[in-house]
N, C-alpha and C positions, 0 to 999 in steps of 0.2 A: 546232391543238394536239392532240398525241397523248394519248390516254387511257391512264392507267396501269392495270395489272391490278387494283389495289385499287379504283380508281374504277369500273372496268367491273363488278366484282362488286357494289359498293355500289349503282350505278345499276340493275343487274339486279334487286337485291332491293327497289328502290323506296325507298331510304333517302336522306335528305339527309345531308350531312356532320355537321350538328348532331345529328340523330337517332342516327347510328351512334356518334358520340363519347359521347353520353349512355349508350348501351348498354355502351360499353367503359369508362366511368368516367374519361374523359380530356377534355381541352379540345378544342374544335373546331379551334383553331389548331394543336395538336399533331398531330391526325389529318391535317389539311391538309398539313403539312410532310412527314409520313410518306408520305401518298398521292402527293405530288409528287416524292418521292425526295430531298428536301433533307436529311432526317434518316433514318438507318437505325434502325428500331425493334428493340428487344431481342426475344429469343426468346419470353419470356412474353407480351409484347404481341402479337407475331405469332400466337401460338397463340390468344389471346383474339379477335383479329381474324378469324382463319380460322373459329373457332367461331361468331362473330356473323354472318358472311357465309355460313355453311353450305358451306364449301369446305375442301379439304385444304391444309395448309401444308407444302409440301415444298421447303425452301430458298428460299422465296418463293412467290408464287402461280403455280401451274402454267400455263405458256404454252399447253400443249396444251388445257387446259380452256377458256381464254379463246378460243382459235381455234375450238374446237368450238362455243362459244356464238355466235360471230360467224357461223359457217356456218348455224346454225339460224334466224337472224333473217330 
């Protein structure tokens, strides 16, 4: 199973889906469908998500940043 960029950032921060959902003020189920790409989140939610994960939101989560993180591991 391929990890989504959001999940990679979440795991990198050491957060569970439930913990991140609590920080964002949304349900775990909603975060899960956004994370899996089933639902496209709105701009305001993506901004809150980027802030909670400590990354920049540039039309999605930057692929370059994820690749750089993978190389460091």
